[in-house]
N, C-alpha and C positions, 0 to 999 in steps of 0.2 A: 700123802703126809701133810701137805699144805695146799690151801686154795689162796691164790693171790689175784685180786681184781681191783679195778679202778672204779671208784664211785665219787662223783662230784669233785674230782681232782685229788681225792684221798686214796692212798693204797690201803686196801683192807686185806690183812693177812689172817687167815683162819686156820688154826691148828685142827687137823683132821686125821686122827690116828686111833683106831679102836673105839671102844665105848666111852672112854674118859680122857682121850688125848694124852695118854701116859707118855712120859718123856723117856725115849730110848735114844741110842746113839744116832740112828738114822734121822729121827725127827729133829734132834738138836742140830745136826749138821745141815739139815734142810732149812731150819729157821735162821741159822747163822748166814748161810748163803743168800737167803732171800733178803735179809736185812742189809747185807753188804752190797747186794746188787741193786738196791733202790737208787733212784735218780736223785742225787744231791740232797737238798734240804727239805724234800717233800714231806707232807704230813702222812702219818701212818695210824691205822687202828689195828690193834691185835685182839682177836677174839677166838672163841672155840667153836668148832662145829658140834652140833648135837646139844646135849644137855649139860656139858661140862666145859669149863675153860681149860683146865688141865688139873688132873688129880695128882700130879707130881711124878716122881721117878718110877719107871717100870721096875719094881723090885724083883719081879720074877726073872727078869733078864740079869739083874745083878747076881742073884743066887745061881742061875744056870751058867752064866759066863765066867764066874769066879774072877780071880785076880787079873787075867789078861783082858777081860772085858772092862773091868773097873779102870784099868790103866788107860784105856782109850776113852772111856765114858766121862770120867771126872774132868779132864781138860776140855772136852767138848761141851760139858755142862757150863763151865765157866765162860767159855767162848760165846755160847748162846746168850747167857745173861748179859755179857758185855756188848754183844752185837746190838741188842735192844737198847741198852743204856747209852751206847756210843752214838746212836743215830743223831745227827745234828739238828734235824727238824723235829716238829711236834710228834710225840708218840702217845696215843691214848689207848688204855686197856678197856675193852668192853667185856667185863667179867659176867658171863651169861650163866654160870654155874660154878660148881666147886673149883676153887683155885687153891690147891694145897701144896705145901712144901715147895718143890721147884716151880710149880704153877704159880704160887704166890710170889715167888721171887721174880718171875717173868713179868707179872703185873706190876710189882714194885719198881722194876726197871723202867717203866713207862712214866711219862711226865704227869699224866692225869689218869685217874682210875675211876671208872664208873661201873656200878654193879647192880644186878637185878635179883638173881637167885643164887642159892647154894651157900656154901661156907668158904671162908678164906682164912688161911693161917699157916703156921709153920710146924709140921709134924715130925721134923727130923729127930729130935731127942726121944720121942716116943718109940721110934724105930731103932734108935741106938747108934746113929751116925752124926758126926759133926758137920758144920757148914763149911763149904769152901770160902776162902777169903772174899772173893768177889761177891758172893751171895750175902754174907754178913754186912759188908760195907754198903752195898746197894740198899739193903734193908735199913741200915742206920741212916743213910741219906734220905730215904723215903719217909720214915716215921720217927726218927730221933729216939728219945729215951724210951718210948713205948716198946721198942724192939726187945728190950730185956725181958719184959713180962711174956711177950709172945714166944720168944725163943725158949725160955726156961720152963714154961708151963705147957708148951705145945698146944696152946689154946686154938680152937677153930671157931671163928666168929661169923654170925650172920651179918648181913649188909649194914644194918643200922649201927650195931656195936663197932663194926670195922670202921665206919665213918667217924665214930666218936674218938677213935685213937689215931685218925689220919691215914689209915691203911687204904681207905676208900674216900674219894672226894665227893662223889655224887651217887645217889641211889635213885633208880628209875625202874619203871615197869619193864618186863621182859619183851613186850611187843614193840617198845619204842627204843630199847637200849641201843641197838646198832645205829639207827638213824640219828639218835641223840649224840652218840660218840663221834660219828662222822661230822655232824654239825659243829661239835666242840673242836674237833681237829681242824676244820675249815677256819673257824674263828681264830685259833692260835696261829694258823699259817698266814694270817693277814699281817702279822708283824714282819717287817723286812727280814729276809732269811738270814742275812749276816748278823743282824742284831739279835735275833732269837738264838742262833747258834753260839754267839759270843756269850750271851747272858747264861745260857745253859751250861757252858763250860765253866763259867765263874761259880755257879751254884754247885757243880759236881766236883770241883777241884779238890776239896778236902777228902772226899771219898776216894778219888783217884790217887791222891797222895798216900792214903792209908793202905790201899790195895798194893801199891808199889812197895811200901815199906814192909808189908807183912807177907810178901810173896813166898817166903820160906815156910810159912805155916802150912801151905798146901801140901808139902811133903808129909807132914804129920796127918793131915786129912786123908791123903791117899793111903797111907799105911793103915789108918783106922778102918777105912772102907774096904780095904783088901784083906783084912785079917780073917782067919777062920772063925774067930769068935763072933765077929760082926756078921759074917755070912750065916752062921748058925742062928744068931739072934734074929736076923731078917726072916729066915725060914720059919722060926717059931712065931714071929709076928704075923706072917702070911697065913700060917695054919690057924692061928686064933681068929683072924678075920673070916676065914672060910667057915669056921664053926659057929659064928654068930648067927642068931635067928634072923631071918629076913622077913 
């Protein structure tokens, strides 16, 4: 599910799950556990194994598992987003390929986002599902007003356009991406840990306040994801994907 290694004093967490690192219940729980097990305020780089960062939620599991699976999956999805967002030390996303929907949110939960290949963006509305509160507020924290256009159009962006709206901070070549991300994480970790953590909490506080204030919205999100109409819509979406020319 995950590879976790130390490089130059930085913890590198690599999503490793299938061809595109799709987010299912097991991967989300593994990511949450890995982030919570990290030592204190240390620097972290999150990347994807293979050619993708993460192509988002494993929709086949949503269709196959139905409501019982969704009832476990959605809380685990929010917990994983917040486990990344909550880490007190520097967290850098090394986006090595497609980062779509939930994959985009994981990247947005990081303090710095570097990208080389693929597309990044928010595809939820094209699938017919709403965002959990944590996802929406992490995105609002990360990119501000630009989030409205990305959410409502379900646009998927290449690295340079993503940089222009603040979704990505730095664009680099694929051969140097991981080393560059580790170097940036090392640089950020040179700030005294308590100062970095305090400043990060200050910056994140408005998002945290909104998440707390809107926690009741997640009941409506769960109901929407659990409905037969949504399940049928996802099934049609997956069928359409399979029928596209390759």
